[in-house]
C-alpha positions in Angstrom: -2.3 -21.0 7.0 -5.5 -20.5 9.0 -3.9 -17.5 10.7 -2.9 -16.1 7.3 -6.5 -16.4 6.1 -7.9 -14.8 9.2 -5.4 -11.9 8.9 -6.2 -11.5 5.2 -9.9 -11.4 6.1 -9.2 -8.9 8.9 -7.2 -6.7 6.5 -9.8 -7.0 3.7 -12.5 -6.0 6.1 -10.6 -3.0 7.1 -10.0 -2.0 3.5 -13.6 -2.4 2.6 -15.1 -0.6 5.4 -12.6 0.9 7.9 -10.6 3.3 5.8 -12.3 6.6 4.9 -11.0 6.6 1.3 -12.3 3.1 0.7 -15.6 3.4 2.5 -17.4 4.1 -0.7 -18.0 0.4 -1.5 -16.7 -1.8 -4.2 -19.1 -0.6 -6.9 -18.4 3.1 -6.6 -15.4 5.0 -7.5 -13.8 7.9 -5.7 -15.1 11.2 -7.1 -12.7 13.8 -8.5 -11.9 16.6 -6.0 -14.0 19.1 -7.9 -17.0 17.0 -7.2 -16.0 16.0 -3.6 -14.7 19.0 -1.7 -11.4 20.7 -1.0 -7.8 19.6 -1.2 -7.2 19.5 2.5 -10.0 16.9 2.8 -8.2 14.6 0.4 -4.9 15.1 2.2 -6.5 14.3 5.6 -8.3 11.2 4.2 -5.0 9.9 2.6 -3.0 10.6 5.8 -5.5 8.7 8.0 -5.7 5.8 5.5 -1.9 5.5 5.3 -1.5 5.5 9.0 -4.2 2.8 9.4 -2.7 0.7 6.6 0.8 0.7 8.1 -0.6 -0.4 11.5 -2.7 -3.2 10.0 0.1 -4.3 7.7 2.4 -4.7 10.7 -0.3 -6.7 12.6 -0.8 -9.1 9.6 3.0 -9.6 9.3 3.4 -10.2 13.1 0.5 -12.6 13.1 2.0 -14.7 10.3 5.7 -14.6 11.0 6.8 -17.2 13.5 9.7 -15.2 14.8 11.9 -16.3 17.7 12.9 -13.7 20.2 16.3 -13.4 18.6 14.8 -13.1 15.1 12.2 -10.5 16.3 14.9 -8.3 17.9 16.7 -8.2 14.6 13.7 -8.3 12.2 11.5 -5.4 13.5 14.1 -2.7 13.3 14.9 -3.8 9.7 11.2 -3.9 9.0 10.7 -0.4 10.3 13.6 0.8 8.1 12.0 -1.0 5.1 8.6 0.6 5.8 10.2 4.0 6.1 11.7 3.7 2.6 8.4 2.2 1.3 6.5 5.2 2.7 8.7 7.5 0.7 7.9 5.6 -2.5 4.3 5.5 -1.6 4.3 9.3 -1.1 4.7 9.4 -4.9 1.9 7.0 -5.4 -0.5 9.0 -3.2 0.6 12.2 -4.9 -0.3 10.6 -8.2 -3.7 9.6 -6.9 -4.3 13.0 -5.5 -3.3 14.6 -8.9 -5.6 12.2 -10.7 -8.5 12.9 -8.4 -8.1 16.6 -8.7 -8.0 16.5 -12.5 -11.3 17.0 -14.3 -10.2 16.8 -17.9 -6.9 15.1 -18.5 -5.0 15.7 -21.7 -3.2 12.9 -23.6 0.1 14.2 -22.3 -1.1 14.2 -18.7 -2.4 10.7 -19.0 0.9 9.5 -20.5 2.8 11.2 -17.7 0.6 9.7 -14.9 0.8 6.2 -16.5 4.6 6.4 -16.7 4.9 7.8 -13.1 2.7 5.0 -11.8 4.8 2.4 -13.4 8.0 4.1 -12.0 6.5 3.8 -8.6 5.9 0.1 -9.1 9.5 -0.3 -10.3 10.8 1.5 -7.2 8.9 -0.9 -5.0 10.4 -3.9 -6.8 13.9 -2.3 -6.5 13.3 -1.7 -2.8 12.3 -5.4 -2.3 15.4 -6.6 -4.1 17.6 -4.3 -2.0 16.1 -5.7 1.2 16.4 -9.4 0.5 20.0 -9.6 1.7 19.2 -7.2 4.6 16.3 -9.3 5.9 18.5 -12.4 5.4 20.7 -11.0 8.2 17.9 -11.6 10.6 15.9 -14.5 9.0 16.5 -17.7 7.1 16.0 -17.8 3.4 12.6 -19.3 4.0 11.7 -16.7 6.6 12.7 -13.9 4.2 10.7 -15.5 1.4 7.7 -15.8 3.8 8.0 -12.2 4.8 8.0 -11.0 1.2 5.1 -13.3 0.3 3.0 -11.9 3.1 4.1 -8.3 2.4 3.3 -8.7 -1.4 -0.1 -10.2 -0.6 -1.0 -7.3 1.7 0.3 -4.8 -0.8 -1.7 -6.4 -3.7 -4.9 -6.3 -1.6 -4.3 -2.6 -0.8 -3.5 -1.9 -4.5 -6.5 -3.8 -5.7 -8.8 -2.1 -3.4 -7.3 1.3 -4.1 -7.3 1.1 -7.9 -10.8 -0.4 -8.0 -12.0 2.8 -6.3 -10.4 5.1 -8.8 -12.5 6.2 -11.8 -11.2 4.8 -15.1 -9.7 7.2 -17.6 -12.4 8.1 -20.2 -11.2 7.4 -23.8 
């Protein structure tokens, strides 16, 4: 577990200071696009952030999974396939973030729509995980599969916590 804690600290340090979108600090929120700059700037920040997060996620998982050579040969291609599907789901999440950041005065209908879409993204991630349990079981034991999903969920929760804490709250 010492390696897990070190990896979590490493990832947490990255999230708090290494990613451009998160570099604002824990007490500030990301400003709406109208106050920050143009749309391409947001797109570039999100693209860089996502690339960095994927690399760091893989490092954390590699550092915490005790894979044999045989397991690793089977696991990593499945992992890459899983991440590719997760990226597609997260495309929707980051589009929602972008839409939210670009909005200056959301209507009740827009807020309802964003809330529902965000929950649909969460549900899609759950469905993806359920889909991949038997797929990962082809390369890992039940405990190894459970360990992978524990690590993956912790990393995702840290990312989501950091991300959502940076977004301004909806004004009532």
